[in-house]
Phi, psi and omega in degrees: 000166186300319183208184184263008180289155174296142181231107186306310186290324176297312180299316181297318183289328176292313178301318180297315179301316179298316179297320179292320178302316179296317179296319180293327173301317178296317177299317179299318179298334179261016173064031175259066190292313186297308182293324178298314181295317180295315179297315181299316181295313182294313185294318180285338177291333178303304182295323179298318179289321176297316180298316179296324181297336181295341178241034181298152181283337180204172177298320178296320178295320177301311180300316180301314181293323178292325176295322176296317177300320179294321177296319178295324177295320177296317178296321178301318178300320177302310181294324177293322176298319176296319177299317180299321182284330186252347185232047189304321185293325184235019180296135179265096184294340178295334177294321178295317177300317181296315181291325177296319178295317178298318178298317178297316181295314179299318178300318179294316179298315181296314181298313180295317182292325179298326180292337184254007178282131180254000000 
């Protein structure tokens, strides 16, 4: 990464990925393989793209990678909504809160960064 400072969005996406991995383990144990795999891929991709953006080649590249992360966050929300509808008894509502917060942060980063792209 660029420097050793704390990075809110990197930290949030890593924490979120860990929480989703744990939830997906539970889904796998209950034989909900397809939704577990889709959720796991989308949710962990958010952090992977944010992490990659920290070493972007330019401001435009940074914005592009953050937009990909935002798209993955949106897809994650879709899979979480399906989980909420089909897994009512053990759905982790904190995951929805987490992805909504990540989407807000990413939107703010993208908006601010776009203003500074030359």
